[in-house]
C-alpha positions in Angstrom: -34.0 -41.5 -16.4 -35.8 -38.1 -15.1 -39.3 -38.9 -13.6 -41.8 -36.3 -11.9 -44.7 -37.4 -9.9 -47.2 -34.8 -8.8 -45.0 -32.2 -9.0 -46.0 -28.6 -8.5 -44.7 -25.2 -8.7 -46.1 -21.6 -7.3 -45.4 -18.2 -8.2 -46.3 -15.4 -5.6 -47.2 -12.3 -7.3 -49.0 -9.1 -6.2 -50.3 -10.7 -3.3 -51.8 -13.7 -5.0 -50.3 -17.4 -5.7 -50.3 -18.7 -9.2 -49.7 -22.2 -9.9 -47.6 -22.8 -13.0 -47.5 -26.5 -12.9 -49.9 -28.5 -11.4 -49.3 -32.2 -10.1 -47.2 -32.9 -13.3 -46.4 -36.8 -13.9 -44.0 -37.8 -16.4 -40.8 -39.6 -17.2 -38.0 -39.1 -19.8 -35.0 -41.0 -21.2 -31.8 -40.6 -23.0 -32.7 -41.3 -26.4 -35.6 -39.0 -26.5 -36.2 -35.9 -28.8 -39.4 -34.3 -26.7 -40.9 -31.2 -27.9 -43.0 -29.3 -25.1 -45.5 -26.8 -26.5 -48.4 -25.0 -25.0 -49.9 -21.2 -25.1 -48.4 -18.4 -23.5 -48.5 -19.0 -19.7 -49.3 -22.7 -20.1 -46.1 -23.1 -17.8 -43.8 -24.6 -20.5 -40.5 -22.6 -19.3 -41.4 -23.5 -15.9 -41.6 -27.2 -16.6 -38.1 -26.9 -18.8 -36.7 -24.9 -15.3 -38.0 -27.5 -13.1 -36.6 -30.3 -15.1 -33.1 -28.8 -15.7 -32.7 -27.5 -11.8 -33.0 -23.9 -12.6 -35.9 -23.7 -10.2 -37.2 -25.7 -7.6 -40.6 -27.1 -7.2 -43.1 -26.8 -3.9 -44.7 -30.3 -3.9 -44.2 -33.8 -5.1 -41.0 -35.1 -6.1 -38.5 -35.2 -9.3 -36.3 -38.4 -9.2 -33.1 -38.5 -11.2 -32.0 -42.1 -11.9 -34.0 -43.2 -9.3 -32.7 -40.8 -6.5 -35.0 -37.9 -5.1 -34.2 -34.2 -5.4 -36.7 -32.7 -3.1 -34.0 -32.5 -0.2 -31.3 -31.0 -2.7 -29.5 -27.8 -1.6 -28.6 -25.2 -4.4 -25.3 -26.6 -4.5 -26.6 -30.2 -5.4 -28.4 -28.6 -8.1 -25.3 -26.5 -9.1 -23.5 -30.0 -9.7 -26.8 -31.3 -11.4 -26.4 -28.5 -13.9 -22.7 -28.8 -14.2 -22.5 -32.3 -15.0 -25.8 -33.1 -16.6 -27.4 -30.1 -18.4 -26.5 -28.1 -21.4 -28.8 -24.8 -22.0 -29.9 -23.2 -25.0 -32.0 -20.1 -24.2 -34.2 -18.3 -26.2 -32.8 -14.8 -24.7 -29.4 -16.6 -25.6 -28.1 -15.9 -22.4 -24.5 -15.7 -23.5 -22.0 -13.1 -22.1 -21.7 -10.2 -24.6 -18.6 -8.8 -23.3 -16.8 -12.3 -24.1 -15.9 -13.5 -27.5 -17.6 -16.5 -29.2 -14.4 -18.4 -28.0 -14.5 -17.4 -24.5 -18.1 -18.1 -24.1 -17.6 -21.6 -25.4 -14.5 -22.1 -23.4 -16.1 -20.9 -20.1 -18.4 -24.0 -20.1 -15.9 -26.4 -20.5 -13.8 -24.7 -17.7 -16.8 -25.1 -15.3 -17.2 -28.8 -16.6 -13.5 -29.4 -15.5 -12.0 -29.8 -19.2 -8.5 -29.3 -19.0 -6.9 -26.5 -21.2 -5.2 -28.8 -23.5 -8.3 -30.7 -24.3 -10.5 -27.9 -24.8 -8.9 -25.7 -27.6 -9.1 -28.2 -30.4 -12.8 -29.4 -29.1 -13.8 -25.5 -29.2 -12.6 -24.8 -32.8 -14.2 -28.2 -33.8 -17.7 -27.2 -32.6 -17.5 -23.5 -33.5 -16.8 -24.5 -37.2 -19.7 -27.1 -36.7 -22.2 -24.2 -36.1 -20.2 -21.8 -38.9 -19.1 -19.4 -37.0 -15.2 -20.0 -37.5 -15.0 -16.1 -38.9 -16.4 -14.9 -35.8 -14.4 -17.0 -33.4 -12.6 -14.2 -31.4 -15.5 -11.4 -32.0 -17.4 -10.2 -29.1 -20.6 -11.8 -29.3 -22.4 -8.1 -28.5 -21.7 -7.3 -31.8 -22.9 -10.4 -33.4 -26.6 -10.8 -34.9 -29.5 -12.4 -33.4 -29.0 -15.7 -35.3 -24.9 -15.8 -34.8 -25.8 -15.3 -30.8 -28.0 -18.5 -31.0 -25.4 -20.3 -32.7 -23.1 -19.5 -29.9 -25.5 -20.4 -27.4 -25.9 -23.9 -29.5 -22.1 -24.2 -29.4 -21.9 -23.6 -25.8 -24.4 -26.6 -25.1 -22.6 -28.7 -27.7 -19.1 -28.3 -26.5 -20.5 -29.2 -22.6 -21.4 -32.8 -24.5 -24.1 -33.2 -21.3 -26.5 -35.9 -21.4 -29.5 -33.5 -21.1 -30.0 -30.7 -23.4 -32.6 -27.9 -22.7 -33.7 -25.8 -25.6 -36.1 -23.1 -24.9 -37.3 -21.7 -28.2 -33.9 -22.1 -29.8 -34.7 -21.3 -33.3 -37.1 -18.3 -32.4 -34.3 -15.8 -33.8 -32.9 -17.9 -36.7 -34.2 -18.2 -40.2 -35.8 -21.1 -41.9 -32.4 -22.8 -43.3 -30.4 -22.2 -40.1 -33.5 -23.3 -38.2 -33.7 -27.0 -40.1 -29.7 -27.6 -39.9 -29.8 -26.9 -35.4 -32.9 -29.0 -35.1 -31.2 -31.8 -37.3 -28.1 -31.3 -35.3 -30.3 -31.6 -32.0 -31.9 -34.8 -33.5 -28.6 -36.1 -34.4 -27.4 -35.4 -30.6 -30.8 -37.1 -29.2 -29.4 -40.5 -30.1 -27.7 -40.9 -26.9 -28.8 -37.8 -25.0 -32.4 -36.3 -24.0 -33.4 -33.5 -25.8 -36.1 -31.2 -24.3 -37.0 -28.2 -26.9 -39.9 -26.0 -25.8 -41.5 -24.2 -28.8 -44.5 -22.1 -29.2 -45.4 -24.3 -32.2 -45.5 -28.2 -32.9 -44.8 -27.5 -36.4 -41.6 -26.1 -36.2 -39.9 -29.5 -35.1 -42.6 -32.2 -35.6 -40.2 -33.7 -38.4 -37.7 -34.4 -35.7 -39.6 -35.1 -32.4 -39.9 -38.6 -30.8 -42.0 -37.3 -28.5 -44.7 -34.3 -28.1 -45.9 -33.0 -24.8 -48.7 -30.4 -24.4 -49.4 -28.1 -21.5 -52.2 -26.0 -20.9 -52.8 -24.5 -17.3 -49.7 -26.0 -15.8 -51.1 -29.7 -16.8 -50.0 -32.0 -19.4 -53.1 -32.5 -21.4 -51.2 -34.8 -24.2 -48.2 -36.7 -24.3 -47.7 -38.7 -27.5 -44.7 -40.9 -28.4 -43.9 -41.3 -32.0 -41.1 -43.5 -31.8 -40.2 -46.7 -29.7 -38.8 -45.9 -26.2 -35.2 -46.0 -25.9 -33.4 -48.6 -24.1 -31.5 -46.6 -21.8 -32.8 -46.6 -18.5 -30.7 -43.9 -16.6 -29.7 -40.3 -17.5 -26.5 -41.4 -16.8 -25.3 -38.7 -14.4 -21.5 -38.1 -14.8 -19.4 -38.7 -11.6 -17.9 -35.1 -11.7 -13.8 -35.2 -10.7 -13.7 -31.5 -9.4 -16.0 -30.1 -6.7 -14.7 -26.3 -7.6 -13.0 -24.6 -10.5 -9.2 -24.8 -10.6 -7.3 -21.9 -9.5 -6.1 -21.3 -13.0 -9.6 -21.5 -14.4 -10.6 -19.0 -11.5 -7.9 -16.6 -12.6 -8.8 -17.1 -16.0 -12.3 -16.2 -15.8 -11.6 -13.2 -13.7 -9.2 -12.3 -16.4 -11.6 -12.7 -18.9 -14.1 -10.4 -17.3 -11.5 -7.5 -16.8 -10.3 -7.4 -20.0 -13.4 -7.9 -21.6 -14.9 -4.9 -20.1 -12.0 -2.4 -20.1 -14.5 0.8 -19.5 -16.2 -1.0 -16.8 -12.6 -2.2 -15.3 -11.1 1.6 -15.7 -14.2 2.7 -13.4 -13.7 0.3 -10.9 -9.6 1.1 -11.0 -10.3 4.9 -10.7 -12.7 4.0 -7.6 -10.3 2.0 -6.2 -7.5 4.3 -6.6 -9.7 7.0 -4.9 -10.2 4.6 -1.9 -6.4 3.7 -1.5 -5.5 7.3 -1.6 -7.9 8.3 0.9 -7.0 6.0 3.2 -3.4 5.9 2.6 -3.3 9.6 3.3 -5.4 9.1 6.3 -3.4 6.2 8.0 0.1 7.7 6.8 -1.1 10.7 8.6 -2.1 8.5 11.7 1.2 6.5 11.7 3.1 10.0 11.4 1.4 11.0 14.7 2.4 7.8 16.5 6.0 8.7 15.8 5.9 12.4 16.1 7.2 14.2 19.3 5.9 17.5 20.7 9.0 20.2 20.3 10.0 20.4 23.9 13.5 19.4 23.4 15.4 16.8 25.2 16.8 17.0 28.9 20.4 16.3 27.6 20.5 16.9 23.7 19.9 20.5 22.0 20.0 18.9 18.8 17.2 16.6 18.0 17.5 16.0 14.3 15.7 12.8 13.3 18.8 11.8 11.7 20.8 11.5 14.8 21.4 8.4 17.0 23.1 8.6 20.3 25.0 5.7 21.5 27.7 4.9 24.3 29.0 1.7 25.8 26.4 0.2 28.4 29.8 -0.5 30.4 31.1 3.0 30.3 34.1 2.0 29.0 35.7 3.7 25.9 35.2 2.6 22.3 37.6 1.2 20.0 38.4 1.5 16.4 36.9 -1.7 15.5 33.6 -0.6 17.3 33.3 2.2 15.3 33.7 0.4 12.4 31.0 -2.0 13.5 28.6 0.6 14.2 29.4 2.1 10.8 28.4 -0.7 9.0 25.3 -1.4 10.2 22.8 -1.0 7.4 21.5 2.8 7.1 24.1 4.1 9.0 25.8 7.1 6.8 28.4 8.1 9.0 29.8 7.5 12.8 30.3 11.1 14.3 32.9 10.9 17.6 32.9 13.7 20.0 29.4 14.3 19.0 28.7 16.8 21.5 29.4 19.5 18.8 26.1 19.0 17.6 24.5 20.1 20.9 26.7 23.0 21.1 24.7 26.5 19.5 26.7 28.6 17.2 26.3 32.0 16.0 26.5 32.3 12.0 26.7 35.9 10.5 24.9 36.1 7.1 26.0 39.3 4.9 22.8 40.7 3.3 24.6 43.5 1.8 23.3 46.1 4.1 25.4 49.0 6.1 26.7 49.2 9.5 30.5 48.6 9.1 31.6 45.2 10.5 28.1 44.6 12.0 26.1 44.6 8.8 24.0 41.6 8.3 22.3 39.6 10.8 23.2 36.8 13.2 21.2 33.4 14.0 21.9 30.9 16.2 22.0 27.5 15.2 23.3 24.0 15.9 25.6 22.3 13.3 24.6 19.1 11.6 26.2 16.6 9.7 25.2 16.6 5.9 25.2 13.0 5.7 21.6 13.4 7.3 20.3 14.4 4.1 19.8 12.9 0.7 19.9 15.5 -2.5 16.3 15.0 -2.8 15.9 16.8 0.5 17.2 20.0 -1.2 15.3 22.8 -2.8 18.4 23.6 -4.7 22.0 23.4 -5.5 23.8 20.3 -4.1 25.4 18.6 -1.0 28.7 19.5 0.5 31.7 18.2 -0.8 34.2 19.3 1.3 35.0 20.9 4.9 34.8 24.6 3.6 30.9 23.9 2.1 27.7 24.2 3.6 23.9 23.3 3.2 21.8 26.0 4.9 17.9 26.1 5.8 15.9 28.0 3.7 14.9 30.4 6.7 18.5 31.7 6.4 18.2 32.3 2.6 14.7 34.0 2.9 16.6 36.6 5.2 19.2 37.4 2.8 18.3 40.1 0.4 20.6 38.3 -2.7 18.6 35.5 -4.4 21.4 33.2 -3.7 23.3 33.5 -0.7 27.0 32.5 -1.6 28.7 32.5 2.1 28.4 32.4 5.8 30.3 33.0 8.3 30.4 30.6 11.7 31.4 32.2 15.1 33.0 29.2 17.2 32.6 31.8 20.0 28.8 32.4 21.1 29.7 35.6 23.2 30.3 38.5 21.3 29.6 42.2 21.6 32.0 43.6 18.4 32.6 42.3 15.4 36.6 42.6 15.2 36.7 40.3 18.4 34.8 37.6 17.0 36.1 34.3 15.5 34.6 34.1 12.4 35.2 31.4 9.5 33.8 31.8 6.3 31.6 28.9 4.3 30.6 28.2 0.8 26.9 28.0 0.5 26.4 25.0 -1.9 22.5 24.1 -1.3 19.4 24.7 0.3 17.3 22.5 2.5 13.4 22.8 3.2 12.4 24.4 6.6 10.0 21.6 7.0 12.9 19.3 6.9 15.0 21.0 9.5 12.5 23.1 11.2 13.0 21.7 14.9 15.3 23.4 17.1 17.4 25.5 14.9 18.8 22.8 12.5 20.0 25.7 9.7 23.6 24.6 9.1 24.8 21.3 7.7 28.5 20.7 7.1 30.8 17.9 5.5 31.9 15.0 7.2 35.7 16.4 6.8 34.3 19.6 8.8 33.8 17.4 11.8 37.4 15.6 11.6 39.0 19.1 12.3 41.0 19.5 15.6 39.3 22.6 16.1 35.9 21.4 15.9 36.8 18.4 18.3 38.1 21.1 20.9 34.9 22.9 20.3 33.1 19.8 21.1 34.9 18.6 24.1 35.1 22.7 25.8 31.8 22.9 27.4 31.6 18.9 28.7 35.1 19.3 30.7 35.8 21.4 33.5 39.2 23.3 33.1 41.3 24.6 35.7 44.2 26.1 35.9 47.0 25.5 38.4 50.0 27.2 40.0 52.1 26.6 42.7 49.2 24.0 44.2 46.6 26.7 43.6 43.5 25.5 41.3 41.4 28.1 39.8 38.5 27.0 37.4 38.4 28.8 34.2 34.7 29.5 33.9 35.2 32.0 31.2 37.4 31.6 28.5 37.5 31.7 24.5 39.6 30.2 21.7 40.9 33.3 19.5 42.4 32.7 16.3 42.8 36.6 15.2 44.1 37.5 18.6 47.5 37.2 18.2 47.7 34.6 20.9 50.1 31.7 19.5 50.2 27.8 20.4 51.0 27.3 24.0 50.5 30.4 24.7 47.7 32.5 26.8 46.4 36.0 27.3 44.5 37.3 30.2 42.6 39.8 31.2 43.5 42.5 34.4 40.4 41.1 35.9 41.7 37.7 35.7 45.2 38.7 37.3 43.4 40.9 40.3 40.7 38.4 41.1 42.2 34.8 40.4 45.9 35.3 41.1 45.8 38.4 43.8 49.7 37.5 44.3 50.9 38.7 41.1 51.0 42.1 39.4 49.9 42.5 36.0 53.7 43.3 34.8 54.8 40.3 36.6 52.4 37.8 35.5 53.4 37.7 31.7 56.0 34.9 31.2 54.7 32.9 33.9 54.1 29.0 33.2 50.5 27.5 34.3 49.3 24.1 34.3 45.9 23.5 32.5 44.1 20.2 33.6 40.9 18.7 32.9 39.1 15.2 33.8 37.4 12.9 31.8 33.5 13.5 32.6 33.2 9.6 32.3 36.3 7.8 33.8 37.7 10.9 36.0 41.2 10.4 34.2 43.2 13.3 34.4 44.6 15.4 31.6 47.0 18.1 31.8 49.4 21.1 29.6 51.6 23.8 30.4 51.0 27.3 29.2 52.8 30.7 29.5 51.1 34.0 30.0 52.0 36.1 26.8 49.9 39.3 27.4 47.6 41.1 29.9 44.7 43.0 27.9 44.7 46.6 28.1 41.5 48.1 29.8 39.9 48.9 26.1 40.7 45.6 24.8 39.0 43.7 27.8 35.2 44.4 26.9 33.7 41.8 25.0 36.5 39.2 25.8 36.5 36.3 28.2 39.1 36.2 31.4 41.4 34.4 29.2 42.4 33.6 25.8 43.6 30.1 24.7 44.9 28.9 21.1 42.4 26.4 19.6 45.5 23.9 19.2 46.7 24.5 22.7 43.1 23.3 24.0 43.2 20.5 21.5 46.5 19.1 22.8 45.0 18.8 26.0 42.2 16.9 24.9 44.0 14.8 22.0 44.0 11.8 24.2 40.6 11.9 25.9 38.6 8.4 24.8 35.4 8.4 22.9 32.7 7.4 25.3 29.9 8.4 22.9 29.2 8.9 19.5 26.4 9.7 16.9 25.2 7.3 14.2 24.0 9.5 11.4 21.0 8.5 9.2 18.8 10.0 6.3 15.4 9.5 8.2 13.3 8.7 11.1 12.2 5.1 9.4 16.0 4.1 8.8 16.6 5.2 12.4 14.3 2.9 14.2 15.7 0.1 11.8 19.2 0.8 12.8 18.3 0.9 16.8 16.7 -2.5 16.2 20.1 -3.9 15.1 22.0 -2.5 17.8 22.9 -5.0 20.5 21.1 -3.8 23.7 23.3 -5.9 26.0 26.6 -3.8 24.7 25.5 -0.4 24.1 22.9 2.1 25.3 21.1 3.7 22.7 19.1 7.4 22.8 17.0 8.5 20.0 16.5 12.5 20.8 13.8 12.9 18.0 11.5 10.9 19.6 11.6 11.9 23.4 8.7 13.6 25.1 7.7 14.5 28.5 4.4 13.1 30.1 2.4 16.2 29.3 3.2 16.0 25.5 2.8 12.3 25.7 -0.8 12.3 26.8 -1.9 15.1 24.2 -0.1 12.5 21.5 -1.8 9.6 22.7 -5.1 11.6 22.4 -4.1 12.4 19.0 -3.6 8.9 17.9 -6.5 7.8 19.4 -8.6 10.7 17.3 -6.7 9.8 14.4 -7.2 5.9 14.8 -11.2 6.6 15.1 -11.1 8.7 12.2 -9.2 6.1 10.0 -11.8 3.4 11.1 -14.8 5.9 10.4 -13.4 6.8 7.0 -12.9 3.0 6.1 -16.8 2.5 7.0 -17.4 5.6 4.3 -15.3 4.3 2.0 -16.9 0.9 2.2 -20.6 2.6 1.7 -19.5 4.9 -0.8 -17.7 2.3 -3.0 -20.9 0.1 -2.5 -23.2 2.9 -4.0 -20.6 3.8 -6.7 -20.2 0.1 -7.7 -23.8 -0.8 -7.4 -24.7 0.1 -11.0 -21.6 -1.7 -12.4 -22.3 -4.5 -10.5 -25.8 -4.7 -11.5 -24.3 -4.7 -15.0 -22.4 -7.7 -13.9 -25.0 -9.8 -12.4 -26.7 -11.3 -15.6 -23.1 -12.6 -16.5 -22.6 -14.3 -13.1 -26.2 -15.7 -13.4 -25.3 -17.3 -16.7 -22.1 -18.9 -15.3 -24.4 -20.1 -12.2 -26.8 -21.6 -15.0 -23.8 -23.4 -16.4 -23.1 -25.4 -13.2 -20.6 -22.7 -11.6 -21.1 -23.1 -7.8 -21.5 -20.3 -5.4 -18.1 -20.4 -4.0 -16.6 -20.4 -7.5 -18.9 -17.5 -8.2 -17.4 -15.6 -5.0 -14.1 -16.3 -5.9 -14.3 -15.0 -9.3 -15.7 -11.7 -8.2 -13.3 -11.6 -5.0 -10.4 -12.1 -7.4 -11.4 -9.3 -9.7 -12.0 -6.7 -7.1 -8.7 -7.6 -5.3 -6.8 -7.7 -8.6 -8.0 -4.2 -9.4 -7.5 -3.1 -5.6 -4.1 -4.7 -5.6 -3.4 -2.7 -8.9 -4.5 0.6 -7.3 -2.3 -0.2 -4.4 0.8 -0.7 -6.4 -0.1 2.5 -8.5 -0.3 4.4 -5.0 2.8 3.2 -3.5 4.8 4.2 -6.9 3.5 7.4 -6.7 4.6 7.5 -3.0 7.8 6.8 -3.8 8.0 9.4 -6.6 6.5 12.2 -4.2 9.2 11.1 -1.6 12.0 11.3 -4.1 11.3 14.8 -5.4 10.0 17.7 -3.4 6.3 18.5 -4.0 3.6 20.1 -1.8 1.9 16.5 -1.2 2.8 15.4 2.4 5.6 12.6 2.5 4.5 9.8 4.6 7.1 7.4 3.4 9.7 7.9 6.0 7.0 7.0 8.8 5.8 3.8 7.2 7.6 0.5 8.1 7.1 -2.8 6.0 4.3 -3.9 8.6 2.5 -0.6 7.6 2.4 -1.3 4.2 1.2 -5.1 4.9 -1.4 -3.7 7.2 -2.7 -1.5 4.2 -2.9 -4.3 1.9 -4.5 -6.7 4.2 -7.2 -3.7 5.0 -8.0 -2.7 1.8 -7.9 -6.2 0.2 -10.6 -7.0 3.0 -12.5 -4.0 2.0 -12.8 -5.3 -1.7 -13.5 -9.0 -0.5 -16.8 -7.7 1.6 -17.7 -5.4 -1.3 -17.3 -8.3 -3.7 -19.3 -10.8 -1.1 -22.1 -8.4 -0.8 -22.6 -8.3 -4.2 -22.5 -12.1 -4.6 -25.3 -12.3 -1.5 -27.5 -10.4 -3.9 -27.0 -12.3 -6.8 -28.1 -15.5 -5.0 -31.0 -13.8 -3.4 -33.0 -15.3 -6.2 -33.1 -18.4 -8.4 -31.2 -18.4 -11.4 -34.6 -18.5 -13.5 -36.1 -15.7 -11.6 -32.8 -13.7 -11.9 -33.3 -14.0 -15.6 -36.6 -12.9 -15.5 -35.6 -9.8 -13.4 -32.5 -8.8 -15.7 -30.0 -9.2 -13.1 -31.2 -6.1 -10.9 -30.0 -5.8 -7.5 -32.6 -5.0 -5.0 
């Protein structure tokens, strides 16, 4: 039973106070069909809203089954509406974007009815109100009478003990009105039906009681039938406090699907937000990894694809250790004797010009391992497939006059004056890599792994890092100038010396006498100090005119290789594709067993200070961007959410709790944002796979960076959703309906 004792309701308008209900006293029981009438402004709708819990009263007391409601919170009234009240509004208050089926379904979901029980029940009720052909039609396309029948179907489906009907037949023809009133009369046998009408004549044939209001007071209360025996309204005890996760997802899905244009607009806005943040945050992460190009004190080659590893104990590495390092995830190759990467060589490019043997130009470069590259790093061409093929930096191509550079020549001796004395070897150019990928430290030529396995390359790698001494008859001389000449005629095991060499280092010999003399070449391992030696014979003394541009002594490369052949491996370079992979590999190396250096990220204290300042500024910019994006998104979504407000208010009127509305709104925003994140991540991967002018931040982003981006942007979505929900709950359901769902 519902009982009102001196209940009053006031409205504050234009600085004044209007009394909509004035000390109302009445009681209602199940089994009654009560028709409430009165002139416009008499308080009929307010009376209905107070009884149904849509609006709160200011004074007096309303009892529901003997319990006071003046202390009820908004949540308590939500429970009351959900479990006990079904509404039929004059303005329908159905969700236009939903189908007929979905409008009825959502009321049952809020009521906690299981999906398996809903489907058959919904179809039966839709058929009962004559809307079967329109079951899956959007209600926005229905006529006024059909919309009212949807509202009635929703009320019937809910099976609540109290049916509140505000002018339910106002938009129906006479025949349909009679059917609806007859149906409500049937329902009143075990329910309480409160029907507000502008005219008593409309429902007098069905009413068991007539209440007439005037100026907020009951001036007439007539009963035409004996009072029912029901003493209580029979409030149901709900077995659920909130919508189930499945129901929340279903309703959120209905909302996104039902309004495709609105969803696409929010998706486009979300994509803009994600793209803006992704590029700003990606730039910030890149700054945290970037190092100023100041070089490394020990390594000239600071390619991001190189990781230098040595034994912590300074002992040699054996084959099993090299295999273990090579099997680390992300490692493309293991390069022993990796000091070859730190030497600078001269390359000669023939540009088709004039000048005899000197035509073309020379560039100083480091050699690099082609395993550092992926196919997508190339502007054109392909990666090397054998030791005689190379990929060059586009800067090398740019200085060649021909459209496609076909060959380059690598000089194994940096010192030169005349072309005929240079030891040049020709390589086929099969691809070009972007300067952006290789800009730092003259990384202009990339060789196949077979190139690095050649004895001559190993010899070139070892030479600058070992002191070579020539000994004869107990006397040692450092060979501070020597070269490896392939075309000078010197053979393996023989050397050619200059007159200066004889006069300065071996003054006891004449130039003629030194030919045929056997000397010993000696060197020591730079790590262990172990000595290595080999005997060589002087084959020739240069003529004076041959000496210009030549070293003091010329040695065949195979002779030096024999000297270095047994030197142990103490340091290797692990070859990887990029900085991201390098960090992953470094993390997987046993710190106790190996020392690891990543030259690409070396920086001195001066550059570190500027980098930190840059990171701070970039971080502040990222936070500022998030704040700006939040407010811009709020303004852009304002009209969209205003259009959604009425739908959420309808859900409130059906008994959806505030937390349910929050969750539905958050789910919608997060679903759209998650889709935007997925699209942007896919676009970033595509951008990284193909060479485009758009910055590529994929190599700098770790899994934790992606997680942070997802958390930040989903949090932004949650904050936006909650801010709009606060607006929705700032006013009562009744006031929200009157204001048309406007967010102020």
